[in-house]
Backbone atoms as SQL, in Angstrom:
CREATE TABLE atoms (id INTEGER PRIMARY KEY, chain TEXT, resi INTEGER, resn TEXT, atom TEXT, x REAL, y REAL, z REAL);
INSERT INTO atoms VALUES
  (1, 'A', 1, 'MET', 'N', -79.346, -28.342, 7.778),
  (2, 'A', 1, 'MET', 'CA', -79.608, -27.491, 6.639),
  (3, 'A', 1, 'MET', 'C', -80.702, -26.491, 6.989),
  (4, 'A', 2, 'THR', 'N', -80.633, -25.343, 6.352),
  (5, 'A', 2, 'THR', 'CA', -81.575, -24.269, 6.594),
  (6, 'A', 2, 'THR', 'C', -82.620, -24.221, 5.501),
  (7, 'A', 3, 'ASN', 'N', -83.860, -23.967, 5.887),
  (8, 'A', 3, 'ASN', 'CA', -84.930, -23.830, 4.909),
  (9, 'A', 3, 'ASN', 'C', -84.810, -22.483, 4.225),
  (10, 'A', 4, 'ILE', 'N', -84.759, -22.494, 2.900),
  (11, 'A', 4, 'ILE', 'CA', -84.620, -21.264, 2.118),
  (12, 'A', 4, 'ILE', 'C', -85.902, -20.457, 2.122),
  (13, 'A', 5, 'SER', 'N', -87.046, -21.113, 2.043),
  (14, 'A', 5, 'SER', 'CA', -88.314, -20.389, 2.018),
  (15, 'A', 5, 'SER', 'C', -88.813, -20.187, 3.438),
  (16, 'A', 6, 'THR', 'N', -89.318, -19.011, 3.712),
  (17, 'A', 6, 'THR', 'CA', -89.824, -18.725, 5.045),
  (18, 'A', 6, 'THR', 'C', -91.291, -19.079, 5.181),
  (19, 'A', 7, 'GLY', 'N', -91.918, -19.540, 4.091),
  (20, 'A', 7, 'GLY', 'CA', -93.308, -19.921, 4.144),
  (21, 'A', 7, 'GLY', 'C', -94.254, -18.814, 3.755),
  (22, 'A', 8, 'ASP', 'N', -93.804, -17.577, 3.761),
  (23, 'A', 8, 'ASP', 'CA', -94.679, -16.463, 3.400),
  (24, 'A', 8, 'ASP', 'C', -94.339, -15.910, 2.024),
  (25, 'A', 9, 'GLY', 'N', -93.569, -16.689, 1.249),
  (26, 'A', 9, 'GLY', 'CA', -93.210, -16.262, -0.098),
  (27, 'A', 9, 'GLY', 'C', -91.893, -15.510, -0.157),
  (28, 'A', 10, 'SER', 'N', -91.356, -15.092, 0.985),
  (29, 'A', 10, 'SER', 'CA', -90.079, -14.389, 0.975),
  (30, 'A', 10, 'SER', 'C', -88.949, -15.408, 1.044),
  (31, 'A', 11, 'ARG', 'N', -87.775, -14.962, 0.785),
  (32, 'A', 11, 'ARG', 'CA', -86.612, -15.845, 0.777),
  (33, 'A', 11, 'ARG', 'C', -85.729, -15.573, 1.989),
  (34, 'A', 12, 'SER', 'N', -84.927, -16.560, 2.316),
  (35, 'A', 12, 'SER', 'CA', -84.033, -16.443, 3.462),
  (36, 'A', 12, 'SER', 'C', -82.843, -15.543, 3.153),
  (37, 'A', 13, 'GLY', 'N', -82.085, -15.272, 4.184),
  (38, 'A', 13, 'GLY', 'CA', -80.876, -14.483, 4.031),
  (39, 'A', 13, 'GLY', 'C', -79.861, -15.143, 3.113),
  (40, 'A', 14, 'ALA', 'N', -79.747, -16.482, 3.167),
  (41, 'A', 14, 'ALA', 'CA', -78.800, -17.189, 2.304),
  (42, 'A', 14, 'ALA', 'C', -79.187, -17.033, 0.841),
  (43, 'A', 15, 'ASP', 'N', -80.465, -17.118, 0.567),
  (44, 'A', 15, 'ASP', 'CA', -80.960, -16.970, -0.800),
  (45, 'A', 15, 'ASP', 'C', -80.687, -15.548, -1.303),
  (46, 'A', 16, 'ARG', 'N', -80.977, -14.582, -0.489),
  (47, 'A', 16, 'ARG', 'CA', -80.762, -13.185, -0.852),
  (48, 'A', 16, 'ARG', 'C', -79.268, -12.890, -1.017),
  (49, 'A', 17, 'ALA', 'N', -78.449, -13.419, -0.124),
  (50, 'A', 17, 'ALA', 'CA', -76.997, -13.198, -0.205),
  (51, 'A', 17, 'ALA', 'C', -76.425, -13.811, -1.484),
  (52, 'A', 18, 'ALA', 'N', -76.900, -14.997, -1.852),
  (53, 'A', 18, 'ALA', 'CA', -76.432, -15.629, -3.088),
  (54, 'A', 18, 'ALA', 'C', -76.803, -14.782, -4.298),
  (55, 'A', 19, 'HIS', 'N', -78.006, -14.246, -4.289),
  (56, 'A', 19, 'HIS', 'CA', -78.423, -13.376, -5.395),
  (57, 'A', 19, 'HIS', 'C', -77.544, -12.125, -5.452),
  (58, 'A', 20, 'GLU', 'N', -77.331, -11.500, -4.313),
  (59, 'A', 20, 'GLU', 'CA', -76.530, -10.270, -4.277),
  (60, 'A', 20, 'GLU', 'C', -75.108, -10.527, -4.758),
  (61, 'A', 21, 'ARG', 'N', -74.514, -11.657, -4.367),
  (62, 'A', 21, 'ARG', 'CA', -73.156, -11.983, -4.833),
  (63, 'A', 21, 'ARG', 'C', -73.147, -12.273, -6.325),
  (64, 'A', 22, 'SER', 'N', -74.214, -12.917, -6.828),
  (65, 'A', 22, 'SER', 'CA', -74.236, -13.270, -8.249),
  (66, 'A', 22, 'SER', 'C', -74.361, -12.048, -9.148),
  (67, 'A', 23, 'VAL', 'N', -74.926, -10.966, -8.624),
  (68, 'A', 23, 'VAL', 'CA', -75.015, -9.743, -9.429),
  (69, 'A', 23, 'VAL', 'C', -73.931, -8.741, -9.064),
  (70, 'A', 24, 'GLY', 'N', -73.318, -8.897, -7.899),
  (71, 'A', 24, 'GLY', 'CA', -72.323, -7.938, -7.433),
  (72, 'A', 24, 'GLY', 'C', -70.902, -8.209, -7.875),
  (73, 'A', 25, 'LEU', 'N', -70.601, -9.465, -8.184),
  (74, 'A', 25, 'LEU', 'CA', -69.254, -9.808, -8.617),
  (75, 'A', 25, 'LEU', 'C', -69.127, -9.637, -10.125),
  (76, 'A', 26, 'SER', 'N', -67.929, -9.398, -10.571),
  (77, 'A', 26, 'SER', 'CA', -67.697, -9.323, -12.018),
  (78, 'A', 26, 'SER', 'C', -67.835, -10.723, -12.607),
  (79, 'A', 27, 'VAL', 'N', -68.088, -10.773, -13.897),
  (80, 'A', 27, 'VAL', 'CA', -68.201, -12.072, -14.553),
  (81, 'A', 27, 'VAL', 'C', -66.869, -12.814, -14.499),
  (82, 'A', 28, 'ALA', 'N', -65.764, -12.107, -14.521),
  (83, 'A', 28, 'ALA', 'CA', -64.451, -12.754, -14.402),
  (84, 'A', 28, 'ALA', 'C', -64.293, -13.400, -13.026),
  (85, 'A', 29, 'GLU', 'N', -64.717, -12.688, -11.980),
  (86, 'A', 29, 'GLU', 'CA', -64.645, -13.262, -10.630),
  (87, 'A', 29, 'GLU', 'C', -65.516, -14.506, -10.518),
  (88, 'A', 30, 'ILE', 'N', -66.706, -14.450, -11.083),
  (89, 'A', 30, 'ILE', 'CA', -67.623, -15.594, -11.039),
  (90, 'A', 30, 'ILE', 'C', -67.027, -16.775, -11.796),
  (91, 'A', 31, 'ALA', 'N', -66.493, -16.519, -12.982),
  (92, 'A', 31, 'ALA', 'CA', -65.885, -17.592, -13.770),
  (93, 'A', 31, 'ALA', 'C', -64.715, -18.218, -13.010),
  (94, 'A', 32, 'ALA', 'N', -63.922, -17.395, -12.347),
  (95, 'A', 32, 'ALA', 'CA', -62.772, -17.911, -11.590),
  (96, 'A', 32, 'ALA', 'C', -63.218, -18.770, -10.412),
  (97, 'A', 33, 'VAL', 'N', -64.217, -18.310, -9.671),
  (98, 'A', 33, 'VAL', 'CA', -64.722, -19.080, -8.532),
  (99, 'A', 33, 'VAL', 'C', -65.294, -20.409, -9.002),
  (100, 'A', 34, 'LEU', 'N', -66.115, -20.362, -10.042),
  (101, 'A', 34, 'LEU', 'CA', -66.725, -21.603, -10.530),
  (102, 'A', 34, 'LEU', 'C', -65.679, -22.579, -11.050),
  (103, 'A', 35, 'GLN', 'N', -64.656, -22.086, -11.735),
  (104, 'A', 35, 'GLN', 'CA', -63.588, -22.975, -12.205),
  (105, 'A', 35, 'GLN', 'C', -62.875, -23.625, -11.029),
  (106, 'A', 36, 'ALA', 'N', -62.596, -22.831, -9.998),
  (107, 'A', 36, 'ALA', 'CA', -61.886, -23.358, -8.834),
  (108, 'A', 36, 'ALA', 'C', -62.741, -24.367, -8.065),
  (109, 'A', 37, 'GLN', 'N', -64.019, -24.098, -7.936),
  (110, 'A', 37, 'GLN', 'CA', -64.880, -24.945, -7.120),
  (111, 'A', 37, 'GLN', 'C', -65.467, -26.140, -7.871),
  (112, 'A', 38, 'LEU', 'N', -65.800, -25.953, -9.137),
  (113, 'A', 38, 'LEU', 'CA', -66.435, -27.018, -9.910),
  (114, 'A', 38, 'LEU', 'C', -65.452, -27.766, -10.795),
  (115, 'A', 39, 'GLY', 'N', -64.370, -27.103, -11.166),
  (116, 'A', 39, 'GLY', 'CA', -63.421, -27.668, -12.113),
  (117, 'A', 39, 'GLY', 'C', -63.808, -27.282, -13.530),
  (118, 'A', 40, 'GLN', 'N', -62.819, -27.242, -14.396),
  (119, 'A', 40, 'GLN', 'CA', -63.079, -26.813, -15.769),
  (120, 'A', 40, 'GLN', 'C', -63.954, -27.793, -16.533),
  (121, 'A', 41, 'ALA', 'N', -63.831, -29.068, -16.254),
  (122, 'A', 41, 'ALA', 'CA', -64.627, -30.057, -16.997),
  (123, 'A', 41, 'ALA', 'C', -66.119, -29.875, -16.731),
  (124, 'A', 42, 'LEU', 'N', -66.495, -29.787, -15.462),
  (125, 'A', 42, 'LEU', 'CA', -67.916, -29.627, -15.132),
  (126, 'A', 42, 'LEU', 'C', -68.433, -28.273, -15.603),
  (127, 'A', 43, 'LEU', 'N', -67.663, -27.220, -15.381),
  (128, 'A', 43, 'LEU', 'CA', -68.095, -25.898, -15.844),
  (129, 'A', 43, 'LEU', 'C', -68.199, -25.875, -17.367),
  (130, 'A', 44, 'GLY', 'N', -67.294, -26.558, -18.035),
  (131, 'A', 44, 'GLY', 'CA', -67.348, -26.652, -19.485),
  (132, 'A', 44, 'GLY', 'C', -68.619, -27.331, -19.977),
  (133, 'A', 45, 'VAL', 'N', -69.069, -28.362, -19.264),
  (134, 'A', 45, 'VAL', 'CA', -70.332, -29.024, -19.607),
  (135, 'A', 45, 'VAL', 'C', -71.486, -28.033, -19.477),
  (136, 'A', 46, 'ILE', 'N', -71.487, -27.272, -18.410),
  (137, 'A', 46, 'ILE', 'CA', -72.588, -26.345, -18.147),
  (138, 'A', 46, 'ILE', 'C', -72.653, -25.246, -19.198),
  (139, 'A', 47, 'VAL', 'N', -71.525, -24.625, -19.506),
  (140, 'A', 47, 'VAL', 'CA', -71.546, -23.491, -20.436),
  (141, 'A', 47, 'VAL', 'C', -71.206, -23.880, -21.875),
  (142, 'A', 48, 'GLY', 'N', -70.831, -25.129, -22.090),
  (143, 'A', 48, 'GLY', 'CA', -70.556, -25.586, -23.440),
  (144, 'A', 48, 'GLY', 'C', -69.311, -24.982, -24.065),
  (145, 'A', 49, 'LYS', 'N', -68.299, -24.727, -23.248),
  (146, 'A', 49, 'LYS', 'CA', -67.051, -24.124, -23.734),
  (147, 'A', 49, 'LYS', 'C', -65.859, -24.941, -23.266),
  (148, 'A', 50, 'ASN', 'N', -64.734, -24.754, -23.935),
  (149, 'A', 50, 'ASN', 'CA', -63.526, -25.489, -23.573),
  (150, 'A', 50, 'ASN', 'C', -62.746, -24.760, -22.482),
  (151, 'A', 51, 'ALA', 'N', -61.734, -25.449, -21.953),
  (152, 'A', 51, 'ALA', 'CA', -60.940, -24.918, -20.851),
  (153, 'A', 51, 'ALA', 'C', -60.248, -23.610, -21.208),
  (154, 'A', 52, 'ARG', 'N', -59.788, -23.487, -22.428),
  (155, 'A', 52, 'ARG', 'CA', -59.099, -22.259, -22.852),
  (156, 'A', 52, 'ARG', 'C', -60.034, -21.052, -22.781),
  (157, 'A', 53, 'THR', 'N', -61.253, -21.222, -23.263),
  (158, 'A', 53, 'THR', 'CA', -62.235, -20.131, -23.213),
  (159, 'A', 53, 'THR', 'C', -62.577, -19.783, -21.769),
  (160, 'A', 54, 'LEU', 'N', -62.775, -20.795, -20.940),
  (161, 'A', 54, 'LEU', 'CA', -63.085, -20.555, -19.535),
  (162, 'A', 54, 'LEU', 'C', -61.966, -19.783, -18.847),
  (163, 'A', 55, 'ALA', 'N', -60.717, -20.145, -19.157),
  (164, 'A', 55, 'ALA', 'CA', -59.566, -19.444, -18.563),
  (165, 'A', 55, 'ALA', 'C', -59.537, -17.986, -19.008),
  (166, 'A', 56, 'ARG', 'N', -59.842, -17.722, -20.264),
  (167, 'A', 56, 'ARG', 'CA', -59.883, -16.325, -20.733),
  (168, 'A', 56, 'ARG', 'C', -60.952, -15.525, -20.013),
  (169, 'A', 57, 'TRP', 'N', -62.094, -16.139, -19.786),
  (170, 'A', 57, 'TRP', 'CA', -63.161, -15.446, -19.050),
  (171, 'A', 57, 'TRP', 'C', -62.720, -15.154, -17.616),
  (172, 'A', 58, 'ALA', 'N', -62.098, -16.132, -16.978),
  (173, 'A', 58, 'ALA', 'CA', -61.675, -15.974, -15.582),
  (174, 'A', 58, 'ALA', 'C', -60.568, -14.933, -15.433),
  (175, 'A', 59, 'HIS', 'N', -59.746, -14.775, -16.456),
  (176, 'A', 59, 'HIS', 'CA', -58.667, -13.792, -16.404),
  (177, 'A', 59, 'HIS', 'C', -59.067, -12.456, -17.019),
  (178, 'A', 60, 'ALA', 'N', -60.319, -12.339, -17.404),
  (179, 'A', 60, 'ALA', 'CA', -60.882, -11.100, -17.960),
  (180, 'A', 60, 'ALA', 'C', -60.187, -10.643, -19.235),
  (181, 'A', 61, 'THR', 'N', -59.588, -11.584, -19.965),
  (182, 'A', 61, 'THR', 'CA', -58.996, -11.203, -21.251),
  (183, 'A', 61, 'THR', 'C', -60.058, -11.181, -22.349),
  (184, 'A', 62, 'VAL', 'N', -61.127, -11.936, -22.124),
  (185, 'A', 62, 'VAL', 'CA', -62.272, -11.960, -23.040),
  (186, 'A', 62, 'VAL', 'C', -63.531, -11.982, -22.187),
  (187, 'A', 63, 'ARG', 'N', -64.506, -11.185, -22.577),
  (188, 'A', 63, 'ARG', 'CA', -65.786, -11.187, -21.867),
  (189, 'A', 63, 'ARG', 'C', -66.708, -12.195, -22.546),
  (190, 'A', 64, 'PRO', 'N', -67.391, -13.028, -21.758),
  (191, 'A', 64, 'PRO', 'CA', -68.289, -14.005, -22.380),
  (192, 'A', 64, 'PRO', 'C', -69.491, -13.328, -23.031),
  (193, 'A', 65, 'PRO', 'N', -70.078, -13.974, -24.029),
  (194, 'A', 65, 'PRO', 'CA', -71.305, -13.443, -24.612),
  (195, 'A', 65, 'PRO', 'C', -72.408, -13.366, -23.549),
  (196, 'A', 66, 'HIS', 'N', -73.410, -12.566, -23.822),
  (197, 'A', 66, 'HIS', 'CA', -74.492, -12.338, -22.856),
  (198, 'A', 66, 'HIS', 'C', -75.094, -13.649, -22.334),
  (199, 'A', 67, 'ALA', 'N', -75.431, -14.560, -23.225),
  (200, 'A', 67, 'ALA', 'CA', -76.071, -15.817, -22.804),
  (201, 'A', 67, 'ALA', 'C', -75.147, -16.620, -21.883),
  (202, 'A', 68, 'SER', 'N', -73.864, -16.626, -22.169),
  (203, 'A', 68, 'SER', 'CA', -72.903, -17.343, -21.321),
  (204, 'A', 68, 'SER', 'C', -72.737, -16.651, -19.977),
  (205, 'A', 69, 'GLU', 'N', -72.730, -15.319, -19.984),
  (206, 'A', 69, 'GLU', 'CA', -72.632, -14.595, -18.711),
  (207, 'A', 69, 'GLU', 'C', -73.836, -14.894, -17.832),
  (208, 'A', 70, 'LYS', 'N', -75.029, -14.895, -18.427),
  (209, 'A', 70, 'LYS', 'CA', -76.236, -15.214, -17.651),
  (210, 'A', 70, 'LYS', 'C', -76.139, -16.608, -17.055),
  (211, 'A', 71, 'LEU', 'N', -75.684, -17.559, -17.851),
  (212, 'A', 71, 'LEU', 'CA', -75.551, -18.932, -17.378),
  (213, 'A', 71, 'LEU', 'C', -74.516, -19.043, -16.262),
  (214, 'A', 72, 'LEU', 'N', -73.408, -18.329, -16.383),
  (215, 'A', 72, 'LEU', 'CA', -72.412, -18.308, -15.307),
  (216, 'A', 72, 'LEU', 'C', -73.011, -17.743, -14.021),
  (217, 'A', 73, 'ARG', 'N', -73.737, -16.637, -14.133),
  (218, 'A', 73, 'ARG', 'CA', -74.335, -16.018, -12.948),
  (219, 'A', 73, 'ARG', 'C', -75.403, -16.924, -12.329),
  (220, 'A', 74, 'ASP', 'N', -76.220, -17.572, -13.160),
  (221, 'A', 74, 'ASP', 'CA', -77.235, -18.498, -12.642),
  (222, 'A', 74, 'ASP', 'C', -76.578, -19.672, -11.924),
  (223, 'A', 75, 'THR', 'N', -75.554, -20.244, -12.542),
  (224, 'A', 75, 'THR', 'CA', -74.835, -21.371, -11.942),
  (225, 'A', 75, 'THR', 'C', -74.198, -20.956, -10.625),
  (226, 'A', 76, 'PHE', 'N', -73.596, -19.780, -10.612),
  (227, 'A', 76, 'PHE', 'CA', -72.959, -19.274, -9.401),
  (228, 'A', 76, 'PHE', 'C', -73.983, -19.108, -8.277),
  (229, 'A', 77, 'GLN', 'N', -75.154, -18.581, -8.598),
  (230, 'A', 77, 'GLN', 'CA', -76.176, -18.366, -7.571),
  (231, 'A', 77, 'GLN', 'C', -76.632, -19.703, -6.977),
  (232, 'A', 78, 'VAL', 'N', -76.847, -20.697, -7.818),
  (233, 'A', 78, 'VAL', 'CA', -77.220, -22.021, -7.323),
  (234, 'A', 78, 'VAL', 'C', -76.100, -22.582, -6.453),
  (235, 'A', 79, 'PHE', 'N', -74.865, -22.486, -6.932),
  (236, 'A', 79, 'PHE', 'CA', -73.725, -22.993, -6.167),
  (237, 'A', 79, 'PHE', 'C', -73.609, -22.288, -4.818),
  (238, 'A', 80, 'GLU', 'N', -73.781, -20.980, -4.808),
  (239, 'A', 80, 'GLU', 'CA', -73.685, -20.214, -3.564),
  (240, 'A', 80, 'GLU', 'C', -74.743, -20.646, -2.544),
  (241, 'A', 81, 'ILE', 'N', -75.962, -20.846, -2.999),
  (242, 'A', 81, 'ILE', 'CA', -77.027, -21.273, -2.087),
  (243, 'A', 81, 'ILE', 'C', -76.691, -22.640, -1.497),
  (244, 'A', 82, 'LEU', 'N', -76.289, -23.564, -2.348),
  (245, 'A', 82, 'LEU', 'CA', -75.969, -24.904, -1.860),
  (246, 'A', 82, 'LEU', 'C', -74.768, -24.904, -0.922),
  (247, 'A', 83, 'SER', 'N', -73.720, -24.177, -1.283),
  (248, 'A', 83, 'SER', 'CA', -72.517, -24.191, -0.453),
  (249, 'A', 83, 'SER', 'C', -72.673, -23.346, 0.807),
  (250, 'A', 84, 'SER', 'N', -73.736, -22.559, 0.896),
  (251, 'A', 84, 'SER', 'CA', -73.973, -21.813, 2.149),
  (252, 'A', 84, 'SER', 'C', -74.507, -22.729, 3.243),
  (253, 'A', 85, 'ILE', 'N', -75.047, -23.884, 2.869),
  (254, 'A', 85, 'ILE', 'CA', -75.586, -24.807, 3.863),
  (255, 'A', 85, 'ILE', 'C', -74.823, -26.122, 3.913),
  (256, 'A', 86, 'ASP', 'N', -73.931, -26.338, 2.969),
  (257, 'A', 86, 'ASP', 'CA', -73.146, -27.563, 2.922),
  (258, 'A', 86, 'ASP', 'C', -71.787, -27.236, 2.321),
  (259, 'A', 87, 'SER', 'N', -70.934, -28.214, 2.226),
  (260, 'A', 87, 'SER', 'CA', -69.586, -27.964, 1.703),
  (261, 'A', 87, 'SER', 'C', -69.613, -27.738, 0.194),
  (262, 'A', 88, 'PRO', 'N', -68.608, -27.057, -0.326),
  (263, 'A', 88, 'PRO', 'CA', -68.502, -26.906, -1.781),
  (264, 'A', 88, 'PRO', 'C', -68.434, -28.260, -2.507),
  (265, 'A', 89, 'GLU', 'N', -67.852, -29.258, -1.862),
  (266, 'A', 89, 'GLU', 'CA', -67.772, -30.586, -2.470),
  (267, 'A', 89, 'GLU', 'C', -69.153, -31.197, -2.637),
  (268, 'A', 90, 'VAL', 'N', -70.022, -31.024, -1.638),
  (269, 'A', 90, 'VAL', 'CA', -71.392, -31.530, -1.737),
  (270, 'A', 90, 'VAL', 'C', -72.155, -30.756, -2.809),
  (271, 'A', 91, 'ALA', 'N', -71.961, -29.441, -2.863),
  (272, 'A', 91, 'ALA', 'CA', -72.625, -28.634, -3.896),
  (273, 'A', 91, 'ALA', 'C', -72.190, -29.097, -5.285),
  (274, 'A', 92, 'ARG', 'N', -70.913, -29.387, -5.459),
  (275, 'A', 92, 'ARG', 'CA', -70.412, -29.874, -6.749),
  (276, 'A', 92, 'ARG', 'C', -71.023, -31.230, -7.078),
  (277, 'A', 93, 'ALA', 'N', -71.054, -32.123, -6.099),
  (278, 'A', 93, 'ALA', 'CA', -71.644, -33.447, -6.320),
  (279, 'A', 93, 'ALA', 'C', -73.127, -33.332, -6.671),
  (280, 'A', 94, 'TRP', 'N', -73.833, -32.407, -6.011),
  (281, 'A', 94, 'TRP', 'CA', -75.256, -32.203, -6.295),
  (282, 'A', 94, 'TRP', 'C', -75.436, -31.766, -7.750),
  (283, 'A', 95, 'LEU', 'N', -74.578, -30.894, -8.232),
  (284, 'A', 95, 'LEU', 'CA', -74.671, -30.438, -9.615),
  (285, 'A', 95, 'LEU', 'C', -74.401, -31.566, -10.614),
  (286, 'A', 96, 'MET', 'N', -73.595, -32.553, -10.231),
  (287, 'A', 96, 'MET', 'CA', -73.210, -33.634, -11.131),
  (288, 'A', 96, 'MET', 'C', -74.199, -34.791, -11.157),
  (289, 'A', 97, 'GLY', 'N', -74.891, -35.026, -10.053),
  (290, 'A', 97, 'GLY', 'CA', -75.713, -36.227, -9.924),
  (291, 'A', 97, 'GLY', 'C', -77.081, -36.136, -10.574),
  (292, 'A', 98, 'MET', 'N', -77.637, -37.306, -10.882),
  (293, 'A', 98, 'MET', 'CA', -79.005, -37.348, -11.405),
  (294, 'A', 98, 'MET', 'C', -79.951, -36.785, -10.347),
  (295, 'A', 99, 'ASN', 'N', -80.957, -36.054, -10.802),
  (296, 'A', 99, 'ASN', 'CA', -81.879, -35.416, -9.876),
  (297, 'A', 99, 'ASN', 'C', -83.316, -35.784, -10.262),
  (298, 'A', 100, 'PRO', 'N', -84.061, -36.415, -9.346),
  (299, 'A', 100, 'PRO', 'CA', -85.431, -36.821, -9.677),
  (300, 'A', 100, 'PRO', 'C', -86.346, -35.635, -9.992),
  (301, 'A', 101, 'GLU', 'N', -86.054, -34.470, -9.454),
  (302, 'A', 101, 'GLU', 'CA', -86.882, -33.291, -9.732),
  (303, 'A', 101, 'GLU', 'C', -86.611, -32.706, -11.112),
  (304, 'A', 102, 'LEU', 'N', -85.564, -33.183, -11.758),
  (305, 'A', 102, 'LEU', 'CA', -85.204, -32.722, -13.103),
  (306, 'A', 102, 'LEU', 'C', -85.312, -33.873, -14.095),
  (307, 'A', 103, 'ASP', 'N', -86.246, -34.786, -13.856),
  (308, 'A', 103, 'ASP', 'CA', -86.442, -35.963, -14.714),
  (309, 'A', 103, 'ASP', 'C', -85.152, -36.767, -14.855),
  (310, 'A', 104, 'ASP', 'N', -84.430, -36.890, -13.758),
  (311, 'A', 104, 'ASP', 'CA', -83.180, -37.637, -13.660),
  (312, 'A', 104, 'ASP', 'C', -82.023, -37.061, -14.467),
  (313, 'A', 105, 'ALA', 'N', -82.179, -35.863, -14.989),
  (314, 'A', 105, 'ALA', 'CA', -81.032, -35.156, -15.568),
  (315, 'A', 105, 'ALA', 'C', -80.213, -34.605, -14.406),
  (316, 'A', 106, 'SER', 'N', -78.942, -34.401, -14.632),
  (317, 'A', 106, 'SER', 'CA', -78.149, -33.735, -13.600),
  (318, 'A', 106, 'SER', 'C', -78.455, -32.243, -13.658),
  (319, 'A', 107, 'PRO', 'N', -78.328, -31.541, -12.540),
  (320, 'A', 107, 'PRO', 'CA', -78.502, -30.090, -12.584),
  (321, 'A', 107, 'PRO', 'C', -77.553, -29.426, -13.580),
  (322, 'A', 108, 'ALA', 'N', -76.336, -29.946, -13.737),
  (323, 'A', 108, 'ALA', 'CA', -75.393, -29.379, -14.716),
  (324, 'A', 108, 'ALA', 'C', -75.973, -29.483, -16.125),
  (325, 'A', 109, 'GLU', 'N', -76.536, -30.635, -16.462),
  (326, 'A', 109, 'GLU', 'CA', -77.151, -30.811, -17.785),
  (327, 'A', 109, 'GLU', 'C', -78.356, -29.888, -17.949),
  (328, 'A', 110, 'ALA', 'N', -79.155, -29.781, -16.896),
  (329, 'A', 110, 'ALA', 'CA', -80.342, -28.916, -16.962),
  (330, 'A', 110, 'ALA', 'C', -79.940, -27.455, -17.138),
  (331, 'A', 111, 'LEU', 'N', -78.889, -27.023, -16.446),
  (332, 'A', 111, 'LEU', 'CA', -78.397, -25.660, -16.641),
  (333, 'A', 111, 'LEU', 'C', -77.951, -25.463, -18.077),
  (334, 'A', 112, 'ALA', 'N', -77.217, -26.425, -18.615),
  (335, 'A', 112, 'ALA', 'CA', -76.747, -26.344, -20.001),
  (336, 'A', 112, 'ALA', 'C', -77.910, -26.273, -20.988),
  (337, 'A', 113, 'ASP', 'N', -79.034, -26.866, -20.612),
  (338, 'A', 113, 'ASP', 'CA', -80.227, -26.863, -21.468),
  (339, 'A', 113, 'ASP', 'C', -81.091, -25.620, -21.268),
  (340, 'A', 114, 'GLY', 'N', -80.624, -24.676, -20.447),
  (341, 'A', 114, 'GLY', 'CA', -81.371, -23.442, -20.239),
  (342, 'A', 114, 'GLY', 'C', -82.477, -23.536, -19.205),
  (343, 'A', 115, 'ARG', 'N', -82.386, -24.510, -18.319),
  (344, 'A', 115, 'ARG', 'CA', -83.435, -24.732, -17.320),
  (345, 'A', 115, 'ARG', 'C', -83.034, -24.206, -15.940),
  (346, 'A', 116, 'SER', 'N', -82.489, -22.993, -15.907),
  (347, 'A', 116, 'SER', 'CA', -81.969, -22.422, -14.658),
  (348, 'A', 116, 'SER', 'C', -83.024, -22.339, -13.561),
  (349, 'A', 117, 'ARG', 'N', -84.229, -21.927, -13.892),
  (350, 'A', 117, 'ARG', 'CA', -85.277, -21.805, -12.874),
  (351, 'A', 117, 'ARG', 'C', -85.630, -23.162, -12.268),
  (352, 'A', 118, 'GLU', 'N', -85.674, -24.187, -13.100),
  (353, 'A', 118, 'GLU', 'CA', -85.961, -25.522, -12.584),
  (354, 'A', 118, 'GLU', 'C', -84.846, -25.999, -11.657),
  (355, 'A', 119, 'VAL', 'N', -83.612, -25.694, -12.025),
  (356, 'A', 119, 'VAL', 'CA', -82.473, -26.086, -11.189),
  (357, 'A', 119, 'VAL', 'C', -82.527, -25.343, -9.861),
  (358, 'A', 120, 'MET', 'N', -82.845, -24.054, -9.889),
  (359, 'A', 120, 'MET', 'CA', -82.958, -23.300, -8.637),
  (360, 'A', 120, 'MET', 'C', -84.060, -23.883, -7.759),
  (361, 'A', 121, 'ALA', 'N', -85.186, -24.229, -8.354),
  (362, 'A', 121, 'ALA', 'CA', -86.280, -24.827, -7.582),
  (363, 'A', 121, 'ALA', 'C', -85.832, -26.167, -6.973),
  (364, 'A', 122, 'ALA', 'N', -85.098, -26.962, -7.726),
  (365, 'A', 122, 'ALA', 'CA', -84.599, -28.227, -7.230),
  (366, 'A', 122, 'ALA', 'C', -83.600, -28.004, -6.087),
  (367, 'A', 123, 'ALA', 'N', -82.758, -26.993, -6.204),
  (368, 'A', 123, 'ALA', 'CA', -81.796, -26.674, -5.150),
  (369, 'A', 123, 'ALA', 'C', -82.525, -26.264, -3.869),
  (370, 'A', 124, 'ARG', 'N', -83.529, -25.431, -4.013),
  (371, 'A', 124, 'ARG', 'CA', -84.308, -25.005, -2.837),
  (372, 'A', 124, 'ARG', 'C', -85.023, -26.185, -2.202),
  (373, 'A', 125, 'SER', 'N', -85.522, -27.089, -3.017),
  (374, 'A', 125, 'SER', 'CA', -86.189, -28.281, -2.507),
  (375, 'A', 125, 'SER', 'C', -85.194, -29.174, -1.746),
  (376, 'A', 126, 'TYR', 'N', -84.008, -29.320, -2.298),
  (377, 'A', 126, 'TYR', 'CA', -82.958, -30.107, -1.633),
  (378, 'A', 126, 'TYR', 'C', -82.621, -29.500, -0.272),
  (379, 'A', 127, 'ILE', 'N', -82.485, -28.208, -0.234),
  (380, 'A', 127, 'ILE', 'CA', -82.164, -27.528, 1.022),
  (381, 'A', 127, 'ILE', 'C', -83.299, -27.676, 2.027),
  (382, 'A', 128, 'ALA', 'N', -84.518, -27.503, 1.557),
  (383, 'A', 128, 'ALA', 'CA', -85.686, -27.596, 2.448),
  (384, 'A', 128, 'ALA', 'C', -85.850, -29.002, 3.037),
  (385, 'A', 129, 'ALA', 'N', -85.462, -30.022, 2.250),
  (386, 'A', 129, 'ALA', 'CA', -85.592, -31.408, 2.711),
  (387, 'A', 129, 'ALA', 'C', -84.610, -31.714, 3.830),
  (388, 'A', 130, 'GLY', 'N', -83.534, -30.901, 3.893),
  (389, 'A', 130, 'GLY', 'CA', -82.554, -31.037, 4.957),
  (390, 'A', 130, 'GLY', 'C', -81.865, -32.327, 4.960);
């Protein structure tokens, strides 16, 4: 695994690339990728929506509300960072499992609770621990 922090406060290329992809892709593209990689059930837990709504977002027939779009982009950025150093399956499992840095909540639950920054910090810590 690669360390995300360079020690001087700057971020690695993987961190920067994940950010650029999270702002560069359309929300429909992000919703589609997350559905394919995480599954509708897990993504539904994170954004608090049902499979039908998620499918509409992924097919661009309906645009998600601002708060949901932000949550999709935050989730995508975390997923991208994790899957850049490990498999998408490990990134999905990391999002589902209890995390001691999040008071034993899963990162998916923490994202759903609006704790995106804490989840990102936990992801960076996981990567740094190698």
